[in-house]
C-alpha positions as CSV (number, residue, x, y, z in Angstrom):
1,M,89.2,84.9,162.5
2,I,91.1,88.0,161.5
3,S,92.7,87.8,158.1
4,K,96.0,89.5,157.7
5,E,96.5,91.4,154.5
6,K,99.6,90.7,152.4
7,S,102.1,93.4,152.8
8,V,104.0,94.8,149.8
9,C,106.9,95.5,152.1
10,E,107.6,91.8,152.7
11,S,110.4,90.9,150.3
12,E,108.8,87.7,149.0
13,N,105.5,89.6,148.2
14,Y,107.4,92.4,146.5
15,E,109.4,89.9,144.5
16,R,106.2,88.1,143.5
17,I,104.8,91.4,142.3
18,F,108.0,92.1,140.4
19,N,108.1,88.7,138.7
20,T,104.4,88.9,137.8
21,H,104.2,92.4,136.4
22,A,107.6,93.7,135.4
23,E,107.6,92.3,131.9
24,T,104.0,93.3,131.1
25,L,104.7,96.8,132.5
26,R,107.9,97.1,130.5
27,N,106.0,96.1,127.3
28,F,103.2,98.5,128.1
29,I,105.7,101.4,128.4
30,Y,107.8,100.2,125.4
31,Y,104.7,100.3,123.2
32,K,104.1,103.9,124.3
33,C,107.7,105.2,123.8
34,G,109.3,102.8,121.4
35,S,112.6,102.7,123.3
36,E,113.6,99.6,125.3
37,Q,116.1,101.5,127.4
38,Q,113.5,104.2,128.3
39,A,110.9,101.5,129.1
40,E,113.4,99.6,131.3
41,D,114.3,102.8,133.2
42,I,110.7,103.8,133.8
43,V,109.8,100.3,135.0
44,Q,112.8,100.3,137.4
45,D,111.8,103.7,138.7
46,A,108.2,102.6,139.2
47,F,109.3,99.6,141.2
48,I,111.6,101.8,143.3
49,K,108.7,104.1,144.0
50,L,106.5,101.0,144.9
51,W,109.2,99.9,147.4
52,K,109.5,103.4,148.9
53,N,105.8,103.6,149.4
54,C,105.2,99.9,150.2
55,A,103.6,100.6,153.6
56,S,100.8,102.7,152.1
57,I,100.1,100.4,149.1
58,I,97.5,97.6,149.4
59,Y,98.9,94.3,147.9
60,D,95.9,93.8,145.6
61,K,96.3,97.4,144.3
62,A,100.0,97.1,143.6
63,K,99.6,96.3,139.8
64,S,97.3,99.3,139.3
65,Y,99.7,101.5,141.3
66,L,102.6,100.4,139.1
67,F,100.9,101.0,135.8
68,T,99.6,104.4,137.0
69,V,103.1,105.4,138.2
70,A,104.9,104.2,135.1
71,N,102.4,105.9,132.8
72,N,102.7,109.1,134.7
73,M,106.5,108.9,134.6
74,F,106.3,108.4,130.8
75,L,103.9,111.3,130.4
76,N,106.2,113.5,132.5
77,E,109.2,112.6,130.3
78,V,107.2,113.5,127.2
79,A,106.2,116.8,128.7
80,H,109.8,117.5,129.6
81,E,111.0,116.7,126.1
82,K,108.4,119.1,124.7
83,V,109.7,121.8,127.1
84,K,113.3,121.2,126.0
85,L,112.3,121.3,122.3
86,K,110.4,124.5,122.8
87,Y,113.4,126.0,124.6
88,K,115.7,124.9,121.8
89,Q,113.5,126.5,119.2
90,Q,113.5,129.8,121.1
91,I,117.3,129.8,121.5
92,A,118.3,128.4,118.1
93,P,117.3,131.3,115.8
94,K,119.4,133.7,118.0
95,I,122.6,131.8,117.4
96,T,123.8,132.1,113.8
97,N,127.1,131.9,112.0
98,E,125.9,134.4,109.4
99,T,127.3,137.9,109.5
100,P,124.9,140.8,110.0
101,E,125.7,141.9,106.4
102,F,124.6,138.5,105.1
103,I,121.4,138.6,107.1
104,L,120.6,142.1,105.8
105,R,121.2,141.0,102.2
106,Q,119.0,138.0,102.7
107,K,116.2,140.1,104.1
108,E,116.6,142.6,101.2
109,F,116.5,139.8,98.7
110,Q,113.3,138.3,100.2
111,E,111.6,141.7,100.1
112,K,112.6,142.2,96.5
113,L,111.5,138.7,95.5
114,Q,108.1,139.2,97.2
115,K,107.6,142.5,95.5
116,T,108.6,141.1,92.1
117,I,106.3,138.1,92.5
118,A,103.4,140.4,93.5
119,K,104.0,142.5,90.2
120,L,103.8,139.4,88.0
121,P,100.6,139.2,85.9
122,D,98.0,136.9,87.6
123,G,98.5,134.0,85.3
124,Q,102.2,134.0,85.6
125,R,102.1,134.5,89.4
126,E,99.6,131.6,89.8
127,V,101.7,129.2,87.7
128,F,105.0,130.2,89.4
129,L,103.6,129.8,92.9
130,L,101.9,126.5,92.2
131,N,105.1,125.2,90.8
132,R,107.7,126.6,93.2
133,I,105.7,126.7,96.5
134,D,103.1,123.9,96.1
135,K,105.6,121.7,94.1
136,K,103.0,121.0,91.4
137,T,104.1,119.7,88.0
138,Y,103.2,121.5,84.9
139,A,100.6,118.8,84.1
140,E,99.0,119.2,87.5
141,I,98.9,122.9,87.1
142,A,97.4,122.6,83.6
143,E,94.7,120.4,85.1
144,I,94.0,122.8,88.0
145,I,93.9,126.0,85.9
146,G,92.2,124.4,82.9
147,L,95.0,125.2,80.3
148,S,97.3,123.1,78.2
149,V,100.7,122.1,79.5
150,K,102.3,124.3,76.8
151,A,100.4,127.3,78.0
152,V,101.6,126.6,81.6
153,E,105.2,126.3,80.3
154,K,104.9,129.6,78.5
155,R,103.6,131.4,81.6
156,M,106.3,129.9,83.7
157,H,109.0,130.9,81.2
158,K,107.7,134.5,81.1
159,A,107.6,134.6,84.9
160,L,111.2,133.4,85.2
161,I,112.4,136.0,82.7
162,T,110.6,138.8,84.6
163,L,112.1,137.6,87.9
164,R,115.6,137.4,86.5
165,K,115.3,140.9,85.0
166,E,113.9,142.5,88.1
167,I,116.0,140.8,90.7
168,G,119.2,140.5,88.8
169,N,122.3,138.8,90.3
170,I,121.8,139.3,94.0
């Protein structure tokens, strides 16, 4: 007796596959992307692809096919978003509302600030950078360096005086 394989192309078989796997597939994609709408779209596209390729898909392999297709669609969307983000990052810095004069002054200020920070005595520079760059409190800095909080405050005060004097009112 020759057994006839179930065909995915028969509407009742296709409908059975949809009713059996659509919700699980949607949840699978939803857990990956966190967006119900995106998950619904991917699942619908996966089932459309299953229907278009129904003649070449074995009925027993339809679930595996759907999950593979949906996962690949999700990964393609993620890759596409990464490309879009990278492109935006390349374009964004070129578009500014600042005048060339402002940009030049900003660059000059940064250079002057870097030079002034470099000229600070080691202790003052260390305290200043730990506080302003690493966002450490005076107590944390005192613990790191091994000084009292008052000594850290004094170094910071001297560093700020030097910076104000050197940089001025730019």
